[in-house]
C-alpha positions as CSV (number, residue, x, y, z in Angstrom):
1,M,127.4,69.7,12.8
2,E,124.7,72.4,12.7
3,K,123.4,74.5,10.0
4,Q,125.1,77.9,10.1
5,T,123.8,81.1,8.6
6,V,126.1,84.1,8.2
7,L,126.1,87.3,6.2
8,I,128.5,88.6,3.6
9,G,128.5,92.1,2.2
10,S,127.8,95.4,4.1
11,I,125.2,97.5,5.8
12,A,125.6,101.3,6.3
13,G,123.3,103.7,8.0
14,G,123.1,107.2,6.7
15,S,121.6,110.4,7.8
16,G,117.9,110.6,8.0
17,G,117.5,107.0,9.0
18,I,118.3,105.5,5.6
19,T,120.1,102.1,5.4
20,Q,122.1,100.7,2.5
21,D,122.0,97.0,2.8
22,D,123.8,94.8,0.2
23,T,124.3,91.7,2.5
24,R,123.5,88.1,1.4
25,E,123.0,85.0,3.6
26,V,125.3,82.1,3.4
27,K,124.1,78.8,4.8
28,F,126.4,75.8,5.4
29,M,126.8,72.8,7.7
30,A,129.7,73.4,10.2
31,E,130.7,73.2,13.8
32,E,131.5,76.5,15.4
33,L,135.0,76.2,16.9
34,G,135.2,79.6,18.6
35,C,135.1,83.3,18.4
36,Y,137.5,86.2,19.0
37,R,136.5,89.9,19.4
38,E,138.9,92.9,19.1
39,Y,137.6,96.3,20.1
40,G,138.5,99.4,18.2
41,T,140.5,102.4,19.4
42,G,138.7,105.3,20.9
43,R,139.6,109.0,20.8
44,G,141.8,108.7,24.0
45,G,143.7,105.8,22.5
46,G,142.1,103.2,24.6
47,P,139.6,100.5,23.6
48,T,136.1,101.5,22.6
49,D,132.9,99.4,22.5
50,T,131.6,101.4,19.6
51,R,133.5,99.7,16.9
52,G,135.6,96.5,16.4
53,V,136.0,93.2,14.7
54,T,134.5,89.8,15.5
55,E,136.0,86.7,14.0
56,T,134.3,83.3,14.2
57,L,136.0,80.0,13.1
58,Y,134.0,77.1,11.6
59,K,134.9,73.6,10.5
60,T,132.7,72.5,7.7
61,E,131.3,69.1,7.2
62,D,133.8,68.5,4.5
63,G,136.7,69.5,6.8
64,R,137.4,73.0,5.6
65,L,138.3,75.8,8.1
66,V,136.3,79.0,7.4
67,V,136.5,82.3,9.2
68,H,133.5,84.7,9.2
69,V,134.7,88.3,9.9
70,K,132.3,91.0,11.1
71,D,133.9,94.4,11.0
72,W,131.3,96.5,13.0
73,S,130.6,100.0,14.1
74,H,127.8,101.7,15.9
75,W,128.7,105.1,14.3
76,Q,126.3,106.6,11.6
77,G,128.0,106.4,8.3
78,E,130.4,103.7,9.2
79,P,129.4,100.4,7.6
80,N,129.3,97.0,9.1
81,T,131.1,94.6,6.7
82,Y,130.9,90.9,6.6
83,T,133.4,88.5,4.9
84,L,134.0,84.8,4.7
85,H,137.5,83.3,4.3
86,H,138.8,79.9,3.7
87,V,141.9,79.4,5.9
88,T,144.5,76.9,6.8
89,E,145.9,75.9,10.2
90,E,148.9,78.0,9.3
91,D,146.7,81.1,9.1
92,L,145.7,80.4,12.8
93,Q,149.3,80.1,14.1
94,P,151.6,82.9,15.4
95,G,152.3,85.2,12.5
96,G,149.2,84.1,10.6
97,R,146.4,86.4,9.5
98,F,144.0,85.0,12.2
99,E,146.6,84.3,15.0
100,A,144.5,85.6,17.9
101,L,141.4,83.6,16.7
102,G,143.6,80.5,16.4
103,A,144.9,81.0,19.9
104,E,141.3,81.4,21.2
105,C,140.2,78.2,19.4
106,G,143.1,76.0,20.4
107,F,145.1,76.1,17.2
108,G,147.8,78.4,18.5
109,R,151.1,77.4,20.1
110,P,153.4,79.0,22.5
111,L,155.7,81.6,21.0
112,T,159.4,80.9,20.6
113,L,161.7,83.3,22.4
114,D,162.7,84.9,19.1
115,E,159.0,85.5,18.2
116,A,158.3,87.0,21.6
117,L,161.3,89.4,21.3
118,T,160.5,90.5,17.7
119,P,158.3,93.6,17.6
120,R,155.1,93.1,15.7
121,E,154.0,95.5,12.9
122,D,151.3,97.1,15.2
123,E,153.8,97.6,18.1
124,G,156.8,99.8,18.6
125,A,160.3,98.4,19.1
126,G,160.8,96.7,22.5
127,D,163.5,97.3,25.1
């Protein structure tokens, strides 16, 4: 276990170089189990490296699973927000809130045929 330091809250940059920062540090003992990054969508519909979400999974010294989420942007006026979530292994499974992170960290499982054939909320209907 290592001492982890993460932020919660938000930081937003405005015009004229001002910065509104209401973040606070959170320190805890935990093992980092892995990280998942999803890039935002650009004007042309493809991925962009100017905004996205980074999720990091930790296992605390008392056995809790905790996810730190950084919703980030490099655009003026768009905030970077930081949140911390207590999760269960179910949250890291297919259909769970942090499914992609769970798969990245070895908590996922193969999809069943029915799961693979069912369109997800963010996808259109399949053939």
